[in-house]
PDB file of N, H, CA, C and O in Angstrom:
ATOM      1  N   ASN A   1     121.286 126.686 234.673  1.00  0.00           N
ATOM      2  CA  ASN A   1     121.399 127.856 233.790  1.00  0.00           C
ATOM      3  C   ASN A   1     120.001 128.215 233.258  1.00  0.00           C
ATOM      4  O   ASN A   1     119.274 127.361 232.748  1.00  0.00           O
ATOM      5  N   MET A   2     119.658 129.466 233.388  1.00  0.00           N
ATOM      6  H   MET A   2     120.248 130.159 233.802  1.00  0.00           H
ATOM      7  CA  MET A   2     118.313 129.914 233.010  1.00  0.00           C
ATOM      8  C   MET A   2     118.084 129.789 231.501  1.00  0.00           C
ATOM      9  O   MET A   2     117.017 129.354 231.066  1.00  0.00           O
ATOM     10  N   GLU A   3     119.085 130.169 230.710  1.00  0.00           N
ATOM     11  H   GLU A   3     119.951 130.522 231.064  1.00  0.00           H
ATOM     12  CA  GLU A   3     118.887 130.166 229.255  1.00  0.00           C
ATOM     13  C   GLU A   3     118.614 128.764 228.723  1.00  0.00           C
ATOM     14  O   GLU A   3     117.730 128.577 227.888  1.00  0.00           O
ATOM     15  N   ILE A   4     119.368 127.783 229.203  1.00  0.00           N
ATOM     16  H   ILE A   4     120.087 127.935 229.882  1.00  0.00           H
ATOM     17  CA  ILE A   4     119.181 126.429 228.671  1.00  0.00           C
ATOM     18  C   ILE A   4     117.819 125.878 229.087  1.00  0.00           C
ATOM     19  O   ILE A   4     117.212 125.099 228.352  1.00  0.00           O
ATOM     20  N   ASP A   5     117.337 126.282 230.267  1.00  0.00           N
ATOM     21  H   ASP A   5     117.830 126.914 230.864  1.00  0.00           H
ATOM     22  CA  ASP A   5     115.987 125.877 230.689  1.00  0.00           C
ATOM     23  C   ASP A   5     114.938 126.498 229.777  1.00  0.00           C
ATOM     24  O   ASP A   5     113.966 125.845 229.397  1.00  0.00           O
ATOM     25  N   ASP A   6     115.142 127.766 229.430  1.00  0.00           N
ATOM     26  H   ASP A   6     115.931 128.297 229.739  1.00  0.00           H
ATOM     27  CA  ASP A   6     114.222 128.443 228.505  1.00  0.00           C
ATOM     28  C   ASP A   6     114.201 127.717 227.161  1.00  0.00           C
ATOM     29  O   ASP A   6     113.137 127.500 226.582  1.00  0.00           O
ATOM     30  N   LEU A   7     115.381 127.346 226.671  1.00  0.00           N
ATOM     31  H   LEU A   7     116.245 127.523 227.142  1.00  0.00           H
ATOM     32  CA  LEU A   7     115.461 126.658 225.385  1.00  0.00           C
ATOM     33  C   LEU A   7     114.813 125.278 225.457  1.00  0.00           C
ATOM     34  O   LEU A   7     114.154 124.840 224.514  1.00  0.00           O
ATOM     35  N   ARG A   8     115.009 124.593 226.599  1.00  0.00           N
ATOM     36  H   ARG A   8     115.544 124.949 227.365  1.00  0.00           H
ATOM     37  CA  ARG A   8     114.434 123.251 226.746  1.00  0.00           C
ATOM     38  C   ARG A   8     112.917 123.279 226.728  1.00  0.00           C
ATOM     39  O   ARG A   8     112.281 122.299 226.342  1.00  0.00           O
ATOM     40  N   SER A   9     112.331 124.401 227.146  1.00  0.00           N
ATOM     41  H   SER A   9     112.848 125.197 227.459  1.00  0.00           H
ATOM     42  CA  SER A   9     110.872 124.492 227.202  1.00  0.00           C
ATOM     43  C   SER A   9     110.251 124.693 225.816  1.00  0.00           C
ATOM     44  O   SER A   9     109.034 124.594 225.659  1.00  0.00           O
ATOM     45  N   LEU A  10     111.094 124.976 224.808  1.00  0.00           N
ATOM     46  H   LEU A  10     112.083 125.057 224.936  1.00  0.00           H
ATOM     47  CA  LEU A  10     110.574 125.210 223.458  1.00  0.00           C
ATOM     48  C   LEU A  10     110.213 123.888 222.762  1.00  0.00           C
ATOM     49  O   LEU A  10     110.827 122.849 223.006  1.00  0.00           O
ATOM     50  N   VAL A  11     109.212 123.959 221.901  1.00  0.00           N
ATOM     51  H   VAL A  11     108.713 124.803 221.702  1.00  0.00           H
ATOM     52  CA  VAL A  11     108.889 122.778 221.095  1.00  0.00           C
ATOM     53  C   VAL A  11     109.869 122.714 219.922  1.00  0.00           C
ATOM     54  O   VAL A  11     110.583 123.677 219.640  1.00  0.00           O
ATOM     55  N   GLU A  12     109.889 121.570 219.249  1.00  0.00           N
ATOM     56  H   GLU A  12     109.309 120.789 219.478  1.00  0.00           H
ATOM     57  CA  GLU A  12     110.887 121.314 218.215  1.00  0.00           C
ATOM     58  C   GLU A  12     110.926 122.384 217.119  1.00  0.00           C
ATOM     59  O   GLU A  12     111.999 122.817 216.699  1.00  0.00           O
ATOM     60  N   GLU A  13     109.726 122.810 216.657  1.00  0.00           N
ATOM     61  H   GLU A  13     108.854 122.458 216.998  1.00  0.00           H
ATOM     62  CA  GLU A  13     109.671 123.807 215.570  1.00  0.00           C
ATOM     63  C   GLU A  13     110.291 125.132 216.013  1.00  0.00           C
ATOM     64  O   GLU A  13     111.015 125.776 215.255  1.00  0.00           O
ATOM     65  N   ASP A  14     109.991 125.530 217.266  1.00  0.00           N
ATOM     66  H   ASP A  14     109.402 125.007 217.882  1.00  0.00           H
ATOM     67  CA  ASP A  14     110.541 126.783 217.780  1.00  0.00           C
ATOM     68  C   ASP A  14     112.064 126.701 217.927  1.00  0.00           C
ATOM     69  O   ASP A  14     112.776 127.675 217.683  1.00  0.00           O
ATOM     70  N   LEU A  15     112.551 125.516 218.333  1.00  0.00           N
ATOM     71  H   LEU A  15     111.973 124.725 218.532  1.00  0.00           H
ATOM     72  CA  LEU A  15     113.998 125.320 218.455  1.00  0.00           C
ATOM     73  C   LEU A  15     114.671 125.465 217.094  1.00  0.00           C
ATOM     74  O   LEU A  15     115.707 126.117 216.964  1.00  0.00           O
ATOM     75  N   GLU A  16     114.063 124.844 216.082  1.00  0.00           N
ATOM     76  H   GLU A  16     113.221 124.315 216.188  1.00  0.00           H
ATOM     77  CA  GLU A  16     114.637 124.924 214.736  1.00  0.00           C
ATOM     78  C   GLU A  16     114.653 126.363 214.240  1.00  0.00           C
ATOM     79  O   GLU A  16     115.612 126.805 213.607  1.00  0.00           O
ATOM     80  N   GLU A  17     113.573 127.089 214.537  1.00  0.00           N
ATOM     81  H   GLU A  17     112.794 126.729 215.051  1.00  0.00           H
ATOM     82  CA  GLU A  17     113.499 128.491 214.131  1.00  0.00           C
ATOM     83  C   GLU A  17     114.555 129.327 214.859  1.00  0.00           C
ATOM     84  O   GLU A  17     115.195 130.194 214.265  1.00  0.00           O
ATOM     85  N   GLU A  18     114.724 129.054 216.147  1.00  0.00           N
ATOM     86  H   GLU A  18     114.204 128.350 216.630  1.00  0.00           H
ATOM     87  CA  GLU A  18     115.720 129.769 216.948  1.00  0.00           C
ATOM     88  C   GLU A  18     117.125 129.483 216.422  1.00  0.00           C
ATOM     89  O   GLU A  18     117.962 130.382 216.346  1.00  0.00           O
ATOM     90  N   LEU A  19     117.376 128.224 216.060  1.00  0.00           N
ATOM     91  H   LEU A  19     116.696 127.494 216.122  1.00  0.00           H
ATOM     92  CA  LEU A  19     118.676 127.837 215.510  1.00  0.00           C
ATOM     93  C   LEU A  19     118.936 128.580 214.203  1.00  0.00           C
ATOM     94  O   LEU A  19     120.031 129.094 213.976  1.00  0.00           O
ATOM     95  N   SER A  20     117.928 128.629 213.356  1.00  0.00           N
ATOM     96  H   SER A  20     117.038 128.211 213.540  1.00  0.00           H
ATOM     97  CA  SER A  20     118.039 129.331 212.083  1.00  0.00           C
ATOM     98  C   SER A  20     118.321 130.827 212.304  1.00  0.00           C
ATOM     99  O   SER A  20     119.170 131.415 211.635  1.00  0.00           O
ATOM    100  N   ASN A  21     117.592 131.425 213.251  1.00  0.00           N
ATOM    101  H   ASN A  21     116.902 130.947 213.795  1.00  0.00           H
ATOM    102  CA  ASN A  21     117.804 132.842 213.574  1.00  0.00           C
ATOM    103  C   ASN A  21     119.226 133.091 214.071  1.00  0.00           C
ATOM    104  O   ASN A  21     119.869 134.065 213.681  1.00  0.00           O
ATOM    105  N   CYS A  22     119.706 132.198 214.935  1.00  0.00           N
ATOM    106  H   CYS A  22     119.184 131.406 215.251  1.00  0.00           H
ATOM    107  CA  CYS A  22     121.054 132.347 215.487  1.00  0.00           C
ATOM    108  C   CYS A  22     122.119 132.217 214.402  1.00  0.00           C
ATOM    109  O   CYS A  22     123.107 132.952 214.399  1.00  0.00           O
ATOM    110  N   MET A  23     121.908 131.275 213.480  1.00  0.00           N
ATOM    111  H   MET A  23     121.105 130.678 213.483  1.00  0.00           H
ATOM    112  CA  MET A  23     122.866 131.087 212.390  1.00  0.00           C
ATOM    113  C   MET A  23     122.983 132.354 211.541  1.00  0.00           C
ATOM    114  O   MET A  23     124.084 132.786 211.198  1.00  0.00           O
ATOM    115  N   SER A  24     121.823 132.944 211.206  1.00  0.00           N
ATOM    116  H   SER A  24     120.929 132.593 211.484  1.00  0.00           H
ATOM    117  CA  SER A  24     121.875 134.149 210.378  1.00  0.00           C
ATOM    118  C   SER A  24     122.428 135.328 211.172  1.00  0.00           C
ATOM    119  O   SER A  24     123.108 136.193 210.619  1.00  0.00           O
ATOM    120  N   GLU A  25     122.131 135.358 212.484  1.00  0.00           N
ATOM    121  H   GLU A  25     121.580 134.655 212.933  1.00  0.00           H
ATOM    122  CA  GLU A  25     122.694 136.418 213.314  1.00  0.00           C
ATOM    123  C   GLU A  25     124.211 136.290 213.388  1.00  0.00           C
ATOM    124  O   GLU A  25     124.927 137.291 213.342  1.00  0.00           O
ATOM    125  N   LEU A  26     124.701 135.048 213.504  1.00  0.00           N
ATOM    126  H   LEU A  26     124.119 134.236 213.541  1.00  0.00           H
ATOM    127  CA  LEU A  26     126.140 134.803 213.551  1.00  0.00           C
ATOM    128  C   LEU A  26     126.805 135.255 212.255  1.00  0.00           C
ATOM    129  O   LEU A  26     127.862 135.886 212.280  1.00  0.00           O
ATOM    130  N   MET A  27     126.183 134.930 211.124  1.00  0.00           N
ATOM    131  H   MET A  27     125.325 134.417 211.104  1.00  0.00           H
ATOM    132  CA  MET A  27     126.718 135.346 209.826  1.00  0.00           C
ATOM    133  C   MET A  27     126.792 136.879 209.754  1.00  0.00           C
ATOM    134  O   MET A  27     127.788 137.452 209.312  1.00  0.00           O
ATOM    135  N   ASN A  28     125.713 137.515 210.198  1.00  0.00           N
ATOM    136  H   ASN A  28     124.905 137.050 210.557  1.00  0.00           H
ATOM    137  CA  ASN A  28     125.636 138.972 210.219  1.00  0.00           C
ATOM    138  C   ASN A  28     126.732 139.568 211.113  1.00  0.00           C
ATOM    139  O   ASN A  28     127.397 140.528 210.726  1.00  0.00           O
ATOM    140  N   LEU A  29     126.914 138.996 212.305  1.00  0.00           N
ATOM    141  H   LEU A  29     126.373 138.216 212.619  1.00  0.00           H
ATOM    142  CA  LEU A  29     127.945 139.485 213.231  1.00  0.00           C
ATOM    143  C   LEU A  29     129.339 139.322 212.636  1.00  0.00           C
ATOM    144  O   LEU A  29     130.177 140.217 212.756  1.00  0.00           O
ATOM    145  N   ARG A  30     129.592 138.168 211.988  1.00  0.00           N
ATOM    146  H   ARG A  30     128.912 137.441 211.891  1.00  0.00           H
ATOM    147  CA  ARG A  30     130.909 137.947 211.375  1.00  0.00           C
ATOM    148  C   ARG A  30     131.166 138.953 210.267  1.00  0.00           C
ATOM    149  O   ARG A  30     132.278 139.458 210.113  1.00  0.00           O
ATOM    150  N   PHE A  31     130.121 139.237 209.495  1.00  0.00           N
ATOM    151  H   PHE A  31     129.218 138.827 209.619  1.00  0.00           H
ATOM    152  CA  PHE A  31     130.256 140.220 208.421  1.00  0.00           C
ATOM    153  C   PHE A  31     130.579 141.594 209.011  1.00  0.00           C
ATOM    154  O   PHE A  31     131.475 142.290 208.534  1.00  0.00           O
ATOM    155  N   ARG A  32     129.834 141.975 210.060  1.00  0.00           N
ATOM    156  H   ARG A  32     129.106 141.410 210.448  1.00  0.00           H
ATOM    157  CA  ARG A  32     130.071 143.275 210.690  1.00  0.00           C
ATOM    158  C   ARG A  32     131.458 143.346 211.326  1.00  0.00           C
ATOM    159  O   ARG A  32     132.092 144.401 211.332  1.00  0.00           O
ATOM    160  N   ALA A  33     131.926 142.205 211.864  1.00  0.00           N
ATOM    161  H   ALA A  33     131.410 141.348 211.859  1.00  0.00           H
ATOM    162  CA  ALA A  33     133.258 142.176 212.462  1.00  0.00           C
ATOM    163  C   ALA A  33     134.324 142.369 211.391  1.00  0.00           C
ATOM    164  O   ALA A  33     135.307 143.080 211.602  1.00  0.00           O
ATOM    165  N   SER A  34     134.121 141.730 210.240  1.00  0.00           N
ATOM    166  H   SER A  34     133.322 141.153 210.069  1.00  0.00           H
ATOM    167  CA  SER A  34     135.115 141.807 209.169  1.00  0.00           C
ATOM    168  C   SER A  34     135.147 143.192 208.526  1.00  0.00           C
ATOM    169  O   SER A  34     136.165 143.596 207.964  1.00  0.00           O
ATOM    170  N   THR A  35     134.032 143.916 208.612  1.00  0.00           N
ATOM    171  H   THR A  35     133.206 143.587 209.069  1.00  0.00           H
ATOM    172  CA  THR A  35     134.016 145.270 208.046  1.00  0.00           C
ATOM    173  C   THR A  35     134.211 146.330 209.128  1.00  0.00           C
ATOM    174  O   THR A  35     133.943 147.512 208.917  1.00  0.00           O
ATOM    175  N   MET A  36     134.688 145.877 210.301  1.00  0.00           N
ATOM    176  H   MET A  36     134.906 144.916 210.473  1.00  0.00           H
ATOM    177  CA  MET A  36     135.009 146.766 211.424  1.00  0.00           C
ATOM    178  C   MET A  36     133.809 147.574 211.930  1.00  0.00           C
ATOM    179  O   MET A  36     133.974 148.683 212.436  1.00  0.00           O
ATOM    180  N   GLN A  37     132.605 147.016 211.791  1.00  0.00           N
ATOM    181  H   GLN A  37     132.471 146.114 211.380  1.00  0.00           H
ATOM    182  CA  GLN A  37     131.426 147.722 212.285  1.00  0.00           C
ATOM    183  C   GLN A  37     130.933 147.161 213.616  1.00  0.00           C
ATOM    184  O   GLN A  37     130.004 147.699 214.219  1.00  0.00           O
ATOM    185  N   LEU A  38     131.555 146.083 214.065  1.00  0.00           N
ATOM    186  H   LEU A  38     132.310 145.646 213.576  1.00  0.00           H
ATOM    187  CA  LEU A  38     131.112 145.441 215.302  1.00  0.00           C
ATOM    188  C   LEU A  38     131.958 145.946 216.467  1.00  0.00           C
ATOM    189  O   LEU A  38     133.176 145.769 216.487  1.00  0.00           O
ATOM    190  N   THR A  39     131.302 146.573 217.430  1.00  0.00           N
ATOM    191  H   THR A  39     130.312 146.717 217.414  1.00  0.00           H
ATOM    192  CA  THR A  39     132.046 147.111 218.569  1.00  0.00           C
ATOM    193  C   THR A  39     132.277 146.047 219.634  1.00  0.00           C
ATOM    194  O   THR A  39     133.349 145.997 220.238  1.00  0.00           O
ATOM    195  N   ASN A  40     131.276 145.191 219.870  1.00  0.00           N
ATOM    196  H   ASN A  40     130.405 145.231 219.379  1.00  0.00           H
ATOM    197  CA  ASN A  40     131.410 144.159 220.893  1.00  0.00           C
ATOM    198  C   ASN A  40     131.600 142.789 220.247  1.00  0.00           C
ATOM    199  O   ASN A  40     130.631 142.122 219.885  1.00  0.00           O
ATOM    200  N   VAL A  41     132.850 142.381 220.109  1.00  0.00           N
ATOM    201  H   VAL A  41     133.637 142.923 220.403  1.00  0.00           H
ATOM    202  CA  VAL A  41     133.181 141.132 219.423  1.00  0.00           C
ATOM    203  C   VAL A  41     132.720 139.915 220.235  1.00  0.00           C
ATOM    204  O   VAL A  41     132.563 138.821 219.692  1.00  0.00           O
ATOM    205  N   ARG A  42     132.502 140.119 221.554  1.00  0.00           N
ATOM    206  H   ARG A  42     132.629 141.007 221.995  1.00  0.00           H
ATOM    207  CA  ARG A  42     132.060 139.019 222.404  1.00  0.00           C
ATOM    208  C   ARG A  42     130.681 138.493 222.013  1.00  0.00           C
ATOM    209  O   ARG A  42     130.328 137.362 222.348  1.00  0.00           O
ATOM    210  N   GLU A  43     129.907 139.306 221.310  1.00  0.00           N
ATOM    211  H   GLU A  43     130.194 140.224 221.038  1.00  0.00           H
ATOM    212  CA  GLU A  43     128.582 138.875 220.857  1.00  0.00           C
ATOM    213  C   GLU A  43     128.680 137.606 220.019  1.00  0.00           C
ATOM    214  O   GLU A  43     127.801 136.746 220.083  1.00  0.00           O
ATOM    215  N   ILE A  44     129.753 137.488 219.229  1.00  0.00           N
ATOM    216  H   ILE A  44     130.467 138.187 219.176  1.00  0.00           H
ATOM    217  CA  ILE A  44     129.943 136.314 218.372  1.00  0.00           C
ATOM    218  C   ILE A  44     130.011 135.048 219.226  1.00  0.00           C
ATOM    219  O   ILE A  44     129.363 134.047 218.917  1.00  0.00           O
ATOM    220  N   GLY A  45     130.791 135.098 220.290  1.00  0.00           N
ATOM    221  H   GLY A  45     131.317 135.910 220.541  1.00  0.00           H
ATOM    222  CA  GLY A  45     130.910 133.941 221.188  1.00  0.00           C
ATOM    223  C   GLY A  45     129.595 133.606 221.847  1.00  0.00           C
ATOM    224  O   GLY A  45     129.257 132.434 222.015  1.00  0.00           O
ATOM    225  N   ASN A  46     128.842 134.644 222.227  1.00  0.00           N
ATOM    226  H   ASN A  46     129.116 135.595 222.090  1.00  0.00           H
ATOM    227  CA  ASN A  46     127.537 134.419 222.860  1.00  0.00           C
ATOM    228  C   ASN A  46     126.587 133.690 221.927  1.00  0.00           C
ATOM    229  O   ASN A  46     125.894 132.759 222.337  1.00  0.00           O
ATOM    230  N   VAL A  47     126.558 134.119 220.662  1.00  0.00           N
ATOM    231  H   VAL A  47     127.122 134.875 220.329  1.00  0.00           H
ATOM    232  CA  VAL A  47     125.664 133.480 219.691  1.00  0.00           C
ATOM    233  C   VAL A  47     126.125 132.051 219.408  1.00  0.00           C
ATOM    234  O   VAL A  47     125.302 131.144 219.283  1.00  0.00           O
ATOM    235  N   ARG A  48     127.448 131.852 219.307  1.00  0.00           N
ATOM    236  H   ARG A  48     128.116 132.589 219.408  1.00  0.00           H
ATOM    237  CA  ARG A  48     127.969 130.505 219.067  1.00  0.00           C
ATOM    238  C   ARG A  48     127.597 129.574 220.213  1.00  0.00           C
ATOM    239  O   ARG A  48     127.251 128.413 219.990  1.00  0.00           O
ATOM    240  N   ARG A  49     127.669 130.088 221.448  1.00  0.00           N
ATOM    241  H   ARG A  49     127.949 131.031 221.629  1.00  0.00           H
ATOM    242  CA  ARG A  49     127.298 129.292 222.609  1.00  0.00           C
ATOM    243  C   ARG A  49     125.811 128.940 222.580  1.00  0.00           C
ATOM    244  O   ARG A  49     125.419 127.822 222.916  1.00  0.00           O
ATOM    245  N   ARG A  50     124.986 129.915 222.171  1.00  0.00           N
ATOM    246  H   ARG A  50     125.304 130.823 221.898  1.00  0.00           H
ATOM    247  CA  ARG A  50     123.540 129.667 222.094  1.00  0.00           C
ATOM    248  C   ARG A  50     123.243 128.582 221.050  1.00  0.00           C
ATOM    249  O   ARG A  50     122.395 127.717 221.266  1.00  0.00           O
ATOM    250  N   ILE A  51     123.953 128.643 219.916  1.00  0.00           N
ATOM    251  H   ILE A  51     124.642 129.346 219.741  1.00  0.00           H
ATOM    252  CA  ILE A  51     123.790 127.619 218.877  1.00  0.00           C
ATOM    253  C   ILE A  51     124.173 126.244 219.439  1.00  0.00           C
ATOM    254  O   ILE A  51     123.478 125.257 219.201  1.00  0.00           O
ATOM    255  N   ALA A  52     125.265 126.189 220.176  1.00  0.00           N
ATOM    256  H   ALA A  52     125.830 126.991 220.369  1.00  0.00           H
ATOM    257  CA  ALA A  52     125.720 124.924 220.766  1.00  0.00           C
ATOM    258  C   ALA A  52     124.681 124.381 221.741  1.00  0.00           C
ATOM    259  O   ALA A  52     124.415 123.180 221.769  1.00  0.00           O
ATOM    260  N   ARG A  53     124.094 125.273 222.543  1.00  0.00           N
ATOM    261  H   ARG A  53     124.310 126.249 222.520  1.00  0.00           H
ATOM    262  CA  ARG A  53     123.063 124.838 223.494  1.00  0.00           C
ATOM    263  C   ARG A  53     121.864 124.251 222.761  1.00  0.00           C
ATOM    264  O   ARG A  53     121.330 123.214 223.153  1.00  0.00           O
ATOM    265  N   ILE A  54     121.444 124.932 221.686  1.00  0.00           N
ATOM    266  H   ILE A  54     121.877 125.776 221.367  1.00  0.00           H
ATOM    267  CA  ILE A  54     120.288 124.450 220.923  1.00  0.00           C
ATOM    268  C   ILE A  54     120.586 123.072 220.337  1.00  0.00           C
ATOM    269  O   ILE A  54     119.759 122.163 220.415  1.00  0.00           O
ATOM    270  N   LYS A  55     121.778 122.927 219.749  1.00  0.00           N
ATOM    271  H   LYS A  55     122.449 123.665 219.685  1.00  0.00           H
ATOM    272  CA  LYS A  55     122.144 121.642 219.147  1.00  0.00           C
ATOM    273  C   LYS A  55     122.224 120.543 220.207  1.00  0.00           C
ATOM    274  O   LYS A  55     121.873 119.394 219.939  1.00  0.00           O
ATOM    275  N   THR A  56     122.689 120.896 221.419  1.00  0.00           N
ATOM    276  H   THR A  56     122.974 121.829 221.637  1.00  0.00           H
ATOM    277  CA  THR A  56     122.758 119.936 222.517  1.00  0.00           C
ATOM    278  C   THR A  56     121.367 119.431 222.869  1.00  0.00           C
ATOM    279  O   THR A  56     121.163 118.230 223.051  1.00  0.00           O
ATOM    280  N   ILE A  57     120.409 120.352 222.965  1.00  0.00           N
ATOM    281  H   ILE A  57     120.574 121.327 222.818  1.00  0.00           H
ATOM    282  CA  ILE A  57     119.036 119.984 223.310  1.00  0.00           C
ATOM    283  C   ILE A  57     118.429 119.092 222.227  1.00  0.00           C
ATOM    284  O   ILE A  57     117.753 118.107 222.526  1.00  0.00           O
ATOM    285  N   VAL A  58     118.678 119.449 220.963  1.00  0.00           N
ATOM    286  H   VAL A  58     119.227 120.249 220.720  1.00  0.00           H
ATOM    287  CA  VAL A  58     118.166 118.637 219.851  1.00  0.00           C
ATOM    288  C   VAL A  58     118.738 117.219 219.948  1.00  0.00           C
ATOM    289  O   VAL A  58     118.013 116.239 219.779  1.00  0.00           O
ATOM    290  N   LYS A  59     120.034 117.118 220.220  1.00  0.00           N
ATOM    291  H   LYS A  59     120.624 117.914 220.357  1.00  0.00           H
ATOM    292  CA  LYS A  59     120.700 115.816 220.334  1.00  0.00           C
ATOM    293  C   LYS A  59     120.140 115.027 221.515  1.00  0.00           C
ATOM    294  O   LYS A  59     119.886 113.828 221.399  1.00  0.00           O
ATOM    295  N   GLU A  60     119.947 115.698 222.648  1.00  0.00           N
ATOM    296  H   GLU A  60     120.153 116.672 222.742  1.00  0.00           H
ATOM    297  CA  GLU A  60     119.368 115.036 223.824  1.00  0.00           C
ATOM    298  C   GLU A  60     118.014 114.423 223.499  1.00  0.00           C
ATOM    299  O   GLU A  60     117.713 113.293 223.884  1.00  0.00           O
ATOM    300  N   ARG A  61     117.195 115.208 222.770  1.00  0.00           N
ATOM    301  H   ARG A  61     117.440 116.125 222.458  1.00  0.00           H
ATOM    302  CA  ARG A  61     115.863 114.739 222.428  1.00  0.00           C
ATOM    303  C   ARG A  61     115.924 113.556 221.453  1.00  0.00           C
ATOM    304  O   ARG A  61     115.126 112.624 221.547  1.00  0.00           O
ATOM    305  N   GLU A  62     116.875 113.606 220.523  1.00  0.00           N
ATOM    306  H   GLU A  62     117.523 114.364 220.447  1.00  0.00           H
ATOM    307  CA  GLU A  62     117.037 112.483 219.587  1.00  0.00           C
ATOM    308  C   GLU A  62     117.439 111.216 220.330  1.00  0.00           C
ATOM    309  O   GLU A  62     116.929 110.134 220.040  1.00  0.00           O
ATOM    310  N   LEU A  63     118.355 111.350 221.289  1.00  0.00           N
ATOM    311  H   LEU A  63     118.769 112.229 221.525  1.00  0.00           H
ATOM    312  CA  LEU A  63     118.805 110.195 222.055  1.00  0.00           C
ATOM    313  C   LEU A  63     117.676 109.650 222.922  1.00  0.00           C
ATOM    314  O   LEU A  63     117.514 108.436 223.045  1.00  0.00           O
ATOM    315  N   ALA A  64     116.896 110.545 223.523  1.00  0.00           N
ATOM    316  H   ALA A  64     117.028 111.531 223.424  1.00  0.00           H
ATOM    317  CA  ALA A  64     115.762 110.123 224.359  1.00  0.00           C
ATOM    318  C   ALA A  64     114.742 109.361 223.511  1.00  0.00           C
ATOM    319  O   ALA A  64     114.164 108.367 223.951  1.00  0.00           O
ATOM    320  N   GLU A  65     114.536 109.846 222.293  1.00  0.00           N
ATOM    321  H   GLU A  65     115.005 110.654 221.935  1.00  0.00           H
ATOM    322  CA  GLU A  65     113.590 109.207 221.382  1.00  0.00           C
ATOM    323  C   GLU A  65     114.106 107.826 220.964  1.00  0.00           C
ATOM    324  O   GLU A  65     113.328 106.881 220.834  1.00  0.00           O
ATOM    325  N   ALA A  66     115.412 107.719 220.755  1.00  0.00           N
ATOM    326  H   ALA A  66     116.044 108.487 220.861  1.00  0.00           H
ATOM    327  CA  ALA A  66     116.008 106.454 220.328  1.00  0.00           C
ATOM    328  C   ALA A  66     115.919 105.386 221.426  1.00  0.00           C
ATOM    329  O   ALA A  66     115.864 104.191 221.136  1.00  0.00           O
ATOM    330  N   LEU A  67     115.906 105.825 222.673  1.00  0.00           N
ATOM    331  H   LEU A  67     115.950 106.796 222.908  1.00  0.00           H
ATOM    332  CA  LEU A  67     115.844 104.877 223.787  1.00  0.00           C
ATOM    333  C   LEU A  67     114.442 104.351 224.045  1.00  0.00           C
ATOM    334  O   LEU A  67     114.271 103.346 224.734  1.00  0.00           O
ATOM    335  N   ARG A  68     113.448 105.020 223.500  1.00  0.00           N
ATOM    336  H   ARG A  68     113.587 105.836 222.940  1.00  0.00           H
ATOM    337  CA  ARG A  68     112.066 104.551 223.715  1.00  0.00           C
ATOM    338  C   ARG A  68     111.753 103.315 222.910  1.00  0.00           C
ATOM    339  O   ARG A  68     110.637 102.799 222.980  1.00  0.00           O
TER     340      ARG A  68
END
């Protein structure tokens, strides 16, 4: 998957920033959905998936570090 490779190439600080951006984007999308301003509800799932990918990479790196 191209996106997960792109995320894996990021350094830790950039990953944390991306995670933070995604969290606020998700909050924004949920707010827009609840006020009926969101036309494409699938965007919420896309952002949630991106957050999951970021957290997976962070966890992988923690486990790799623990094994050293």
